matplotlib code that plots the C-alpha trace (Angstrom):
import matplotlib.pyplot as plt

x = [-49.7, -46.3, -46.2, -46.9, -44.1, -41.8, -42.7, -42.0, -38.6, -37.7, -38.8, -36.6, -33.6, -34.1, -31.2, -32.2, -30.2, -28.3, -29.9, -28.1, -24.7, -26.4, -27.9, -24.6, -22.7, -25.2, -25.1, -21.3, -20.9, -23.3, -21.3, -18.0, -19.5, -20.5, -17.4, -14.5, -13.1, -14.2, -12.8, -9.8, -8.0, -9.9, -11.0, -14.7, -14.2, -12.3, -15.2, -17.6, -15.3, -15.2, -19.0, -19.2, -16.5, -18.4, -21.6, -19.7, -18.1, -21.5, -22.7, -19.5, -21.0, -24.1, -27.1, -25.5, -28.4, -27.3, -24.4, -24.2, -26.0, -24.3, -20.6, -19.9, -22.1, -20.3, -16.9, -17.9, -19.0, -15.6, -13.7, -15.5, -15.0, -11.3, -11.2, -12.8, -10.5, -7.2, -8.2, -8.9, -5.3, -3.6, -5.5, -2.8, -2.8, -6.6, -6.4, -3.8, -5.9, -8.9, -6.6, -5.4, -9.0, -9.7, -6.8, -8.0, -11.6, -10.2, -8.2, -11.2, -13.6, -11.2, -10.0, -13.4, -13.4, -10.1, -11.3, -14.5, -12.2, -10.6, -11.5, -8.6, -6.3, -7.1, -4.6, -1.9, -0.3, 3.4, 3.7, 2.2, 5.0, 7.8, 6.4, 6.2, 9.7, 10.9, 9.3, 10.9, 14.4, 13.9, 12.8, 16.0, 18.1, 16.4, 13.8, 13.6, 14.1, 11.6, 11.8, 14.1, 11.9, 12.7, 9.2, 8.8, 9.9, 10.3, 9.6, 10.2, 7.8, 5.7, 6.2, 4.8, 4.4, 4.5, 3.5, 0.0, 0.1, 1.9, -0.9, -3.3, -0.8, -0.6, -4.4, -4.5, -1.7, -3.5, -6.9, -5.4, -3.5, -6.3, -8.9, -6.8, -5.7, -8.1, -10.5, -7.7, -6.6, -10.1, -10.5, -7.0, -7.2, -5.1, -2.8, -1.8, 1.0, 3.2, 0.6, -0.6, 2.9, 3.4, 0.3, 1.1, 4.8, 4.5, 2.1, 4.3, 7.4, 5.9, 4.2, 7.1, 9.4, 6.9, 6.5, 10.3, 10.9, 8.4, 9.9, 13.4, 12.0, 10.5, 7.0, 5.5, 2.0, 1.9, 3.5, 0.6, -1.8, -0.3, -0.5, -4.2, -5.0, -3.1, -5.0, -8.4, -8.1, -6.5, -9.5, -12.0, -10.6, -9.9, -12.2, -9.3, -8.8, -5.7, -3.9, -4.7, -3.5, -0.3, 0.4, -0.3, 2.1, 4.9, 4.5, 4.3, 7.5, 9.1, 7.9, 9.4, 12.7, 12.6, 11.7, 14.7, 17.0, 15.9, 15.9, 13.5, 10.7, 11.1, 11.2, 8.0, 6.3, 7.5, 6.1, 2.8, 2.7, 3.7, 3.8, 4.1, 7.6, 8.9, 6.2, 8.2, 9.9, 8.7, 5.4, 4.4, 2.4, 0.3, -0.3, -1.6, -3.9, -5.3, -5.8, -7.5, -10.0, -10.7, -11.5, -14.0, -16.1, -19.4, -20.4, -17.2, -16.0, -17.3, -15.5, -12.7, -13.3, -10.8, -7.0, -6.1, -3.2, -1.3, -0.9, 2.3, 1.6, -2.1, -3.1, -1.3, -1.2, -4.0, -6.9, -9.3, -8.2, -9.0, -12.4, -13.0, -12.1, -14.3, -17.1, -16.9, -17.3, -20.5, -18.7, -15.9, -18.3, -20.2, -17.0, -16.2, -19.8, -19.2, -16.1, -18.1, -20.7, -18.1, -16.6, -20.0, -21.0, -17.7, -18.2, -21.7, -20.4, -17.9, -20.6, -22.8, -19.9, -20.3, -17.0, -14.5, -11.8, -14.1, -15.2, -11.6, -10.7, -13.8, -12.7, -9.2, -10.3, -12.8, -10.1, -7.6, -10.0, -11.2, -7.8, -6.4, -9.1, -8.7, -4.9, -5.0, -8.0, -6.8, -3.4, -4.9, -7.0, -4.1, -5.1, -2.1, 1.3, 0.7, 1.9, 2.3, -0.8, -3.2, -6.9, -8.5, -10.0, -9.4, -5.6, -3.5, -1.7, -2.0, -0.9, -3.3, -6.2, -5.6, -5.0, -8.1, -10.4, -9.2, -9.8, -13.3, -14.1, -13.2, -15.3, -18.2, -17.8, -17.8, -21.3, -22.9, -23.0, -24.9, -27.5, -28.0, -28.6, -31.0, -32.9, -33.2, -34.5, -37.1, -38.2, -39.9, -40.0, -36.3, -34.2, -32.0, -28.3, -25.7, -23.5, -19.9, -18.4, -17.2, -17.6, -20.8, -21.2, -24.1]
y = [19.3, 20.9, 18.9, 15.7, 16.4, 17.2, 14.0, 12.1, 13.7, 13.0, 9.4, 9.1, 10.5, 8.6, 6.1, 2.5, -0.7, -1.8, -5.2, -6.2, -6.6, -8.6, -11.0, -11.5, -12.0, -14.6, -16.6, -16.4, -17.5, -20.5, -21.5, -21.3, -23.2, -26.0, -26.1, -25.2, -27.4, -25.3, -27.8, -25.7, -25.9, -22.8, -20.6, -20.0, -16.8, -15.3, -15.8, -14.3, -11.2, -10.8, -10.9, -8.3, -6.2, -5.9, -4.9, -2.4, -1.0, -0.4, 1.5, 3.4, 6.6, 8.6, 7.7, 4.6, 4.2, 7.5, 5.7, 3.0, -0.1, -2.6, -2.0, -3.4, -6.5, -7.3, -6.8, -9.0, -11.8, -11.6, -11.7, -14.8, -16.4, -15.6, -17.3, -20.4, -20.5, -19.9, -22.2, -24.9, -24.6, -24.0, -23.9, -21.9, -19.3, -19.1, -18.3, -15.6, -14.3, -13.9, -12.1, -9.7, -8.9, -8.2, -5.8, -4.0, -3.7, -2.4, 0.3, 1.3, 1.4, 3.1, 5.6, 6.5, 10.0, 10.6, 9.0, 11.2, 14.3, 13.0, 16.3, 18.0, 15.8, 17.8, 20.3, 17.7, 16.9, 16.3, 14.9, 11.7, 11.6, 12.2, 9.5, 7.0, 7.8, 7.3, 3.9, 2.9, 4.0, 2.1, -1.0, -0.8, -0.5, -2.7, -4.7, -8.5, -10.1, -12.8, -14.4, -11.6, -8.7, -6.6, -5.5, -6.6, -5.4, -8.3, -8.0, -11.3, -13.8, -11.1, -9.3, -6.0, -5.0, -1.1, -1.1, -1.7, 1.6, 3.4, 2.6, 4.5, 7.4, 7.7, 7.9, 10.7, 12.5, 12.3, 13.3, 16.3, 17.4, 16.8, 18.4, 21.6, 21.3, 18.9, 21.5, 23.4, 20.2, 19.6, 23.0, 23.0, 22.1, 19.1, 21.5, 23.3, 20.9, 23.2, 24.3, 20.7, 19.5, 22.2, 20.9, 17.2, 16.9, 16.6, 13.6, 12.0, 12.4, 11.0, 8.1, 7.4, 7.2, 4.9, 2.5, 2.5, 1.7, -1.2, -2.4, -2.5, -4.5, -7.0, -6.1, -5.6, -6.5, -3.5, -1.4, -2.2, -1.5, 1.9, 2.7, 1.7, 3.9, 6.8, 6.5, 6.1, 9.1, 11.3, 10.6, 11.1, 14.5, 15.8, 13.7, 13.9, 10.6, 11.9, 12.4, 8.9, 7.4, 9.3, 8.5, 4.8, 4.7, 6.4, 3.9, 0.9, 2.1, 2.3, -1.2, -2.5, -1.0, -2.7, -6.0, -5.7, -4.9, -7.7, -11.3, -12.6, -10.5, -12.3, -15.6, -14.9, -14.0, -17.1, -19.3, -17.5, -18.1, -21.8, -23.2, -26.7, -25.9, -26.4, -28.6, -29.5, -26.1, -22.6, -23.7, -26.1, -23.6, -22.4, -26.0, -27.2, -24.2, -25.1, -28.7, -27.5, -25.3, -28.0, -30.5, -28.0, -27.8, -26.0, -26.7, -27.7, -30.8, -29.5, -28.0, -30.2, -32.6, -31.1, -30.9, -27.2, -27.8, -29.2, -25.6, -24.1, -20.9, -21.2, -19.2, -16.1, -16.4, -18.8, -18.6, -18.0, -21.3, -23.0, -21.4, -22.4, -26.1, -26.7, -24.3, -24.5, -21.9, -20.8, -20.1, -18.3, -16.1, -15.3, -14.0, -11.9, -10.6, -9.5, -7.6, -6.1, -4.9, -3.1, -1.4, -0.3, 1.1, 2.9, 4.5, 5.5, 7.0, 9.0, 10.4, 11.6, 12.6, 15.9, 17.4, 16.9, 15.6, 12.9, 12.0, 11.5, 9.5, 7.3, 6.8, 5.9, 3.4, 1.8, 1.6, 0.1, -2.6, -3.4, -3.4, -5.6, -8.2, -8.1, -8.6, -11.5, -13.3, -12.7, -14.1, -17.2, -18.0, -17.3, -13.9, -12.2, -13.2, -14.0, -11.3, -11.2, -9.0, -10.2, -10.9, -8.3, -9.7, -13.3, -13.8, -14.4, -11.2, -9.0, -5.7, -6.2, -6.9, -3.9, -1.5, -2.7, -2.4, 1.2, 1.9, 0.5, 2.3, 5.6, 4.7, 4.0, 7.4, 9.1, 7.6, 10.1, 12.5, 10.0, 9.3, 13.0, 13.6, 10.7, 12.0, 15.5, 14.0, 12.0, 15.0, 17.6, 20.1, 20.3, 22.4, 20.3, 20.2, 20.6, 17.6, 18.4, 15.2, 14.3, 16.9, 16.2, 16.6, 16.7]
z = [13.9, 14.9, 18.2, 16.3, 13.9, 16.8, 18.5, 15.3, 14.9, 18.6, 18.1, 15.0, 16.8, 20.0, 20.5, 20.0, 20.7, 17.5, 17.1, 13.8, 15.5, 18.3, 15.9, 14.1, 17.3, 18.6, 15.4, 15.3, 18.9, 18.3, 15.2, 17.1, 20.0, 17.6, 15.5, 17.8, 20.6, 23.6, 26.1, 27.1, 23.7, 22.6, 25.6, 25.6, 27.5, 24.7, 22.3, 24.9, 25.3, 21.6, 21.4, 24.2, 22.4, 19.1, 20.9, 23.1, 19.9, 18.4, 21.6, 22.2, 20.8, 21.5, 19.4, 17.8, 15.4, 13.8, 12.3, 9.6, 10.9, 8.5, 8.9, 12.4, 11.9, 8.6, 10.2, 13.2, 10.7, 8.9, 12.2, 13.4, 10.0, 10.4, 13.8, 12.4, 9.4, 11.3, 14.1, 11.6, 10.3, 13.6, 16.9, 18.7, 16.0, 16.1, 19.8, 19.2, 16.4, 18.8, 21.3, 18.6, 17.7, 21.4, 21.5, 18.4, 19.8, 23.1, 21.3, 19.3, 22.3, 24.7, 22.1, 20.7, 22.1, 20.3, 17.0, 17.1, 16.8, 13.5, 11.7, 13.6, 11.6, 8.4, 9.5, 9.8, 6.4, 6.1, 9.7, 8.3, 5.7, 8.3, 10.6, 7.7, 6.6, 10.2, 10.3, 7.0, 8.3, 11.6, 9.6, 7.6, 10.7, 13.3, 11.4, 11.3, 7.9, 6.8, 3.4, 2.2, 3.3, 6.4, 7.3, 10.9, 14.4, 16.8, 20.5, 22.1, 20.6, 19.0, 15.7, 14.6, 10.9, 10.8, 7.1, 8.3, 10.1, 7.2, 4.8, 7.1, 7.5, 3.7, 3.4, 6.0, 4.1, 0.8, 2.3, 4.0, 0.9, -1.7, 0.5, 0.1, -3.5, -5.1, -6.3, -8.0, -9.8, -10.9, -12.7, -14.4, -18.1, -19.3, -21.2, -18.0, -17.4, -15.4, -12.9, -12.6, -11.8, -9.2, -7.4, -7.9, -7.2, -3.4, -3.9, -6.6, -4.5, -1.3, -2.9, -5.2, -2.1, -0.3, -3.2, -3.9, -0.2, -0.3, -3.6, -2.2, 0.7, -1.7, -0.6, -4.1, -2.9, -0.5, -3.2, -5.5, -2.8, -2.2, -5.9, -6.1, -3.1, -4.7, -8.0, -6.4, -4.1, -6.9, -9.1, -6.4, -5.6, -9.1, -11.4, -13.9, -15.7, -17.5, -14.2, -13.1, -16.4, -16.5, -12.8, -13.4, -16.4, -14.4, -11.6, -14.0, -15.6, -12.2, -11.3, -14.6, -13.7, -10.3, -11.9, -14.3, -11.4, -9.0, -10.3, -7.6, -9.2, -12.5, -10.7, -8.9, -12.1, -13.9, -11.0, -11.3, -15.1, -14.7, -11.2, -12.6, -13.9, -10.3, -8.7, -5.6, -5.1, -5.7, -7.3, -4.5, -2.5, -5.5, -6.7, -3.3, -3.3, -6.7, -5.5, -2.4, -4.2, -6.8, -4.0, -2.5, -5.6, -5.4, -1.8, -0.1, 1.7, 5.1, 8.0, 9.2, 6.3, 3.9, 3.9, 3.7, 6.0, 3.0, 1.8, 3.3, 5.3, 4.6, 7.7, 6.4, 2.6, 1.6, 4.1, 1.1, -0.4, 2.9, 3.0, -0.7, 0.0, 3.1, 2.2, -1.6, -4.2, -2.5, 0.7, -1.0, -3.0, 0.3, 1.9, -1.2, -1.0, 2.6, 1.5, -1.4, 1.1, 3.1, 0.0, -1.3, 2.1, 2.3, -1.1, -0.1, 3.1, 1.0, -1.2, 1.7, 4.0, 5.9, 4.5, 1.8, 4.2, 5.6, 2.1, 0.8, 3.9, 3.2, -0.4, 0.7, 3.3, 0.9, -1.7, 0.8, 1.7, -1.8, -3.4, -0.6, -1.1, -4.9, -4.7, -2.3, -3.7, -7.2, -6.2, -4.7, -7.8, -10.1, -11.6, -10.2, -8.7, -5.0, -2.6, 1.2, 1.7, 4.3, 3.7, 6.0, 9.3, 8.2, 7.6, 10.7, 11.7, 14.7, 13.1, 10.2, 12.5, 14.7, 11.8, 9.9, 12.9, 13.4, 9.7, 9.8, 13.0, 11.3, 8.3, 10.6, 12.3, 8.9, 8.3, 10.7, 7.7, 5.6, 8.2, 8.9, 5.2, 4.9, 8.0, 6.5, 3.2, 5.1, 7.2, 5.1, 8.0, 8.3, 5.8, 3.5, 4.5, 1.7, 1.1, 1.8, 0.4, -3.1, -5.8, -7.9, -11.6, -13.9]

ax = plt.figure().add_subplot(projection="3d")
ax.plot(x, y, z, "-o")
ax.set_aspect("equal")
plt.show()
C-alpha cells in the first residue's frame, strides 16, 4: 500500500509538458497567419519566435506543472491580441510591438535563475526608494518632454519610460516594509495614533514623494495607479480599513491641491465631463472613441472592416476602443475577462503564497494589473478622465511590455506555494504545510 502511494505521489510530481500554453500559441499563430499580411510586411519568423518564446517561458523552470497553469496562456493570448490590434492601426508599430515582446520574453527566460531567488529581495527595502528617486531626478534633468510630461529617456529612435520600472520598485519596497511591520500595524488599536504614525510615516513619505513627482510631471494616471497599489497592499498587510480611508483622504486632498495649482488638470476634467464643448479640439479624441465603440455594437464590424484609425493615438491610448469597434461589446468583454482571470489568479496566489513577502508581492502585482486596466478601460468608456496609462500587453509601448512580462513572471513563480499547498491537501499521507501568506481571520 505504501509503495502504491509513493508511486502515486511520484506520478503527480513528475514534470509534464504544459499543454495549455501550446494550445493558446497554436490558435494565436493560426489567427495571426489568417489576419496579418505575412508577405514581408509582417515577418512570419517574428510570430514563430514569439510562439517558441512563450513555450520556452513555461518550461524555463524545473517541474513547470508545479506552477500556475493559467497565467502564461492568458498572457500569451493578450499579447497576440495586442499584436493584432496595434498592427491593425499601424503595421510598423505592430512589428515593433512584437519585437518588444520578444525582448521581454528573452529577459524573463535568460534571467529565470535570478528571478527564482526573489526572496533575497526581502532584505532590500530603502534601496528601491533611492533607485526610484534617482530615476525621477534623471528624468527631470535629461528626460524627453512629450505633451507637457517629462517621462521618457530617448536613445536615438527608441524611448524608454522608467516609470514602468518604478512601479515595480515601489511594490518591492512596500512588500519588504510591510512584511516586517504589517503584523504590528494589524494589532495596534485605532486610538494608538502615535504608534501607528511612527510605523506609517516612511510609507506615507515615500509614496507621497512618488505621487507628487508624477503629479508635477502631469502623469496623474500613474499617480492614481500608485495610490491604488499603496491602499491595496496596506489593507492586505494590516486588515485595517481605517488606515486605508485616512490615507485615501490625505492623497485625495493632495490631488485637489495639485488640481487647483495646475489649470491643465481642470481642463482635462472639463473635457471628460463634456467633450462636445470642444468637438474639433481637446474633445476630438474622446468623441472619435465613442463613435468607434458605437459603430461596433454587440458583435463588431469585423477585423479590418472598421475605422479605428480615425482615433488619434489609438495604438497607445485607445486600443480598447479599436477592439470594441471591430470585435464588438462581446470582444471587449472577452478581453476584460482575460484581465479579470489574471487578477483573480494573482489574488489566489497571494492567499496560498509560501511566505508573507511573496504574498504581499502577489497582492501588489495583482493590484497593479487590475487598477491599470480599470483606469484605462474606464477612461475609454468615459467613467474617468483619460490618462496616459497603457493597457497591459495590448497598448503599444516597449517599456510597458517588458515591465509587465517581468511582473507576471514573478507572479507565476509565486504560484509554486499554491500548487504545493493543493498537492498536500490532495495527499492524505503528507503532513499539511502551514500557509505563510496573507493573515487569515475568522
